[in-house]
N, C-alpha and C positions, 0 to 999 in steps of 0.2 A: 581387542576390536572387534566392528562387527558391520556385518554390511549385507544389502541385498545381489543377492545373485541374479546377473542381468542374462537376458537373451535375446532374440531374438529380435524384431522394432526396435524396445525401448536398453538394449542394446546397439542398435545402429543411432539413435538416437545422443545416447550418452555420448557415443564416439565422437560425435559429428560436435558435440557442442565441450566436446573435453579440448578442439587444437582451441575455441575461443577463450577457456579459461585459461589458460598455459599459456599462452601469447598477452593475456593480461594480468596474470601473474611474474614475465620475469619481465614487463614495463611496469608493474608498482617495482617491485623489486627495486629495478634503478632506479624509476624515483626516491623510496626509500634510502639507499643508500645515498645517492646525490645529497641526500638533505640531509644525511647523517652525519655528514662527510661536511657539507656547507657549517654545521653546528659543529665543530672541530675546530674549522677554520676560525666562525665568529668567540667560539668561548672557550677555545680549551678545554671540550670535554665530550672523554670518546663510551659516555656511559650509554650512550642515545645506540651508535652503533655497537658495541657489545648490545643493548640488548636489541637487536635487530640479527646482531650473529647467532644468536639463541634464542630467535625463534623463529626461523631460517630451518628449511627442512637440510637434513645431513645435506644433500646433492649438493646444496646451493651453498652450503661451506664454506668452502674451501676458494669458490670464486668470490664471495666478499672479500671473504681475507689479504686472497691475491690484491685484487681491485681496491681498497682497501692502502694498505700497507702502496702498494704504486703508486695514487694520485693524494694522497692522504697524507696530514701529518701526525701520521700516526704507526705504533708497530703492534705485533702479536703476541705474548702474553705465550704461548703456547700446555705453561706449568693451570695457569689459573684460566685460561681460554678464555684472554677477554682483551682486550684493543688501551690504550694506556697514551696516551698525549707523549707525540714527537718535539721535542720542540725545534733541534735541528735543520729537521727533512723539511721541503722543496712541498707542498702542493701543487701537482693538475688540474685543477679545475673545472680549464676547458674542454681536457679532454678525457673529464669524471662524466659531464653531461652533455655530451656527445656518441661514450661507447657504454653500454654496459653491463651488469659484470660480465655477464653469458657473455657476448663478445667479445672484451676486455682479454680474456683467458685466447680464446681463436688469436688473435692482433696480434699477442706476445709470441704464442709459439711461431705464427707464419712470422713476425719478422725478427724474433730473432735465430733461428736456424736458416734463413735466409743474408743476413748483413755480418755474425759475424761469423769470425772461423774461429778452430779450433783454438789456438792460439791468445785469440781476441780472450772467446772466455772463460783459458786458463788464469789470462793474466786476471780478470776480472776478480775472480776464487782466490788468485793469492792475497790480495788487493784488501777485498776481508777476509780474512784468516789473520794477516797481519794487522788488522784494527781491533779483530775481537778479542777479550779479556782471554776469552780461555783458551783460541787459538792457538796452536802449535806450527809456534817465529817462526824456529828452525827449518822443517821444514818448510812452510813457505818462504821462508829467504834461501833455500837449496831453489827451490824451483825459480822464484825470480831471477836468480843467476844464468837457472838454465837460462829460461825463458830470452834470457841481454845475450843469452853468449852467442847462441840459437836462431835469434831474428834475422828472417829475410835481407840484405844490401841490397838495395838499390843501385842499382850501374845503366847507366847515360851511354851506352849506345851513343857514336857518333856518329855524323851522321857525311855524311861521300858530298864531291862538290855540285851536287846534282837535288842535296836539301835528301836523298835518305836515309834512310836506316840503313844499315850492313852488319848485320845476324850473325854470329860465325856460332857456328855449336862445336861444346865444349869434347871434345873425348875422352 
């Protein structure tokens, strides 16, 4: 690939225009990703989503893949590098319309780290491993038993006659 090397005022103008181009590109990607998910919803066909994925720059593909798999009725085949309709999944078209693929990754990272404890994330992983055909079911069962045996027990502290809860520290 060849391109003209810019300098001075031409470089400055190009950089100024680049922000607008990048913003419109992100908006266009959101539009196309949402419309492709809507196509899957209406026609049970993921071919247009695969086409969008293939035509997108490499650094956008992960965003599109995670966005589509989380919000649409699709799964991604890593061997074939294509989407497939997933009949059993539920879609969330409201979120897909509200959140762009670029913003979606940021929201996932923020909400996952803030809302889930390590034990919750490990439990989810164990469940996923148990459902997988090629999963290590023996290890998953051992982890599930360990988590169940070590889950924190909630104890309600008794209140005194003024309605105040008295806590004692274990020594």
